[in-house]
N, C-alpha and C positions, 0 to 999 in steps of 0.2 A: 223809426221808421227801421226798418230791418234790412241789413248789409250783409250779403253772402259773399267771399271773398277766397280765391284759390289759388296756389303756387305749383305748376309740375314742373317747374325749369333747371330743377335740381335731384339729385338721388333721396333726396328727402321731400315728400307732397306735405302741403300745408293745406288747411281746409279750415276757415274760421270764420263763425256767424257771429254777426253783433248787432247790438241795439245801437246806433246812431256808433260813435268809434269806440264803445264799450262791448268788447269782449265777452260771447255770453257761451260759445262753446268754440272748441280747437281740438283740431286732431291732426295727426302727421301720420304719413304711411312712406319706407321706407323700397327703394326699387331694390331688387332680390336679382340674381341670376338668371330666374325662370319669368319675371315679369318687369314690367316700369310700374312704378307706381302710379303714374296716369291710368293705368287698369282700371284701378280701384275708385276712380276719380266718382264717378256717378253715384255707384254705392255708399260712399263715405258722404257724398253730400245727402243721399238721402237718409243713411242712418241720421244725422244731424238734425235735419227736419225732423223726425219721427220722434227723437230723444225732447227736442224741445215744444212738441204740440204743436207743430208748422207745418204747412202745406206749401209746393213751390209757388203758386198764387200769394203767399206772404210775403215774399219778399220782395223789397222796395227798390233795388239796385245790385250790381253783378260789379265785383273788381277781381281785376286778373294780374296776376307779373305777367309783361308782353315780351320781356328776354332783354339783353341776351342770355342766352341758357341753352339748354337740349333743346335740339330740333323738333324730335319728336313728344317731347313734354311741351313744348310750347303751342305746337299745331294743337294738340289734342287738348289743353285748358283754354284758349281761345275759342275753338269751336265751339265748345261745351258751354262758355259763354255767350258766344253770339246765338248761338239755339236758344238760351234758356231767356236769355236779354229781348230777343226777338216776339218768343210766344210771351213775353209777359207785359210787352211792351215799356221795359225799365232800360235805364239808363246802362250801359255794359265801361267802366271804366278801365283804361289801361294804363300799369302804372310799370316803369321800366325797372328791371331788376336792380341795377347799380345806387338806385334812388331808393329802395327797399334798403340794400345794404349800407348806404350812407348814413342810415337811422342809426348804427352801432357808435356812430361821432358822438362822444360825451365833452369833448372841448369845445374851445374856441376856435380852433385851426378848421381851415377849408379841407375837407376829405377827399381822397383821392382814391377813387376804386377802380380796380385791376383785374383782369381777368383774361385767361391763357386762351387765346384763340387759334392754337395749334398753327405750323405752316410758319412759322418765324413771327407770327401776328399776335397783338394783344389786343384786347378793349380796355379803353379807359372813361372814363367819365369824374365831374369837379362836382363837387356841392358843396354850399357854403351851409351858414346855419339855417336849422329846421329845413333840410332836406331841398333847398333851394339850389335848380340846377344852373350852373355857371359855365359848364362844359358838356353836352350832353354825351351820352354814350356813342361813341366812333371807335375806329380801328387805326392803330398805329403798330410800327415797327417794335417787335419785341424790346429790341434795346433800346429803344426811345422811351418804352414805356418804364424800364429799369431807370434810366436817367430822368425819367417826371419823379419818380419814387425818391430822388436822392436831392435834387437841385433846389427842392422848395420843402418848407416846413409843411410839409403836409401831414393830416391823420389818413395813413395810409390803409386800405382794406383789401386785400385779395384771396385770391381763393387758392387752395391748398399747392398745386402747380408753380404758382407765380410766388407761392411763400418760401419757398425751398432760394430763391434768389434775393429776397429784399427782408433787410434787418427791422427790426421795430414795425411790423406792420401787424393788422389782426386778420386772422384766416375766418373766413364767413362761415366757411364750409364745416369750422370746429368751435363755434362762437356760443352754439347751446341756446340760443335765444330763440323766442318764437317769432319767426319773421311774418306768419299770419296775422300778427297782432301790429305790426309795422305797415304790412299792405293795408290792412283796415281802417288805419289811422290816413294812409296816406290817399286810398281812396273818396274819404270822408273830405279830407283838405282840398280834394282837386273837384268834388261836387260843387265848393262854396263859389269856385271861380264862375260858373253861369253856364258852361258848358253844355251842352247836349249830351252829347258820350252816345252818340245812335252806334245801337249795334252792329250796325254794314260798316261802319268807319273802325271800329276795332280790327286790328291787325298785329301779329307779332312780327318784334323788331328784329329783322334780320339784316344785320349790319353786313355780314358775309356769308356768301351763298356757300350749300352744303356741301362736305364731300361725296363725291361721285365716286362710288366703288363698283368698279365691272368684273363679273365673274369671270373665272378663267374659260370658263365654256363659253362664253361670248366672247372673249377677248381675239382681237385681230392681230 
């Protein structure tokens, strides 16, 4: 079974091809001042398929990071996954970003994942052994997230902004690991639940409304 997964939720895009849970090809593309990495998603997918002598019709399953993360990145990757899955009539599996990051936990502790949501808020999620969800991604006040990181002996995983205020945490943005491989593993794991994962049910995990910027010209 050929599984194609991709993640454009952060400044580093991951595109990974697997044979079941075994990685056969993996690419990363960084966002620059000129372009979001998601602008290269389709071309990167095409290059991976070409280098592995595959056609899009050879892909059996799609997997995508649904967030929380970059609003622009999430829209791009979910849209591409929906279009491909619809054309192929293939499963399209959505995996929350925090579940992917929880795979960094190499201890017996529960993993507490925290991301800065801006505007005095933070995204949090708690995962047990083998990335099993205990508390699904949600939003709490920033100070409450900091207290959660201190009040219990969690394996804390956070982004670089939260890492400035949390001791003994793992900054996933600087972990230097292949999150595409984690996404591939979790996609295969979710498939084993027997769910259908229809393309039209795949949506970004928008926990917080996007910020609205009003141009000076249109301001009143």
